[in-house]
N, C-alpha and C positions, 0 to 999 in steps of 0.2 A: 702373573709375575708380581703384582702388587702384594698379594698375600705372602709370597715367598720373601719378598724384601721386608715386609712388616715383621715377619717372624725371624728375620736375620738368617734365613736359610735353614732354620730348624723347624721344618714342617714335614708332616707325614704325607707321603704320596696320596694316601686315601683322602686326606683333607683337601688336597688340590683337586682330586677327581670329583669330589662332591660339589665343587664350585663351578664346574663346567658340564654341559650336557653331552659328553663324549665318553667313549670307552677309553680304557687306559692306553691301549695301542693307538687309537686315533689321536689322543692327546699327545702322545710321544711323537708321532709323525708330524702332526701339525706344529708343535712347538719347535721341533728341529728344523722344519721347513721355513718357518717364519723368522726364528731368531738365530738359526745357524748353530745352536748348541743344544745338548740334551737338557731335560729338566734337572737331572742329577748334577750336571756340570754347573747349571745356573745356581742351584742351591749351594754348591761348594763355593762359587764365586761370591754369593751373598754372605756366606759365613766368613770368608776371607776379608771381605769389605768391612764386616762388623768388627772383626779382630783389629783391623787397621784403624778404624775409628776409635775403638776403645784404647788402643795403645797411644794414639795421638792425643786423646783427651786426658790421659793419665788418671782416669777415674778408677780403674781396676788394675790389679797386678795380673800377671800371666796365668796364675793358678785360678783365680776367680773368673777370668775370661774363659778359660778352658771349660770350667764347670757350667758357666752360664750358657755356653753354646753347645752343651751336651757332648763334650769330649770327655773321655775317661780321665785324662790327666794331661799335663803339659806335653809329654812325649807323644801321646795320641794326637794332640793338636798339631804338633810339628810334622807328624807323618801325614796328617790330613790335608796339609797345605801343600 
């Protein structure tokens, strides 16, 4: 979870798999059992949290936030939330 939060939800599943000694399916089941949500859902929540923090800080406009969090554009960001 820490690596997902540190990367603001923009992390490859393979990178997460490399940090734990489990198969992909074992990790998915264990994560869901422990945290009650899927890894993908947690990544989405981390991205939404990052968007929220950027908007509150006023550091970036929505276009720059979109690109920094690997959305194609603002519309893609809006659909992803």
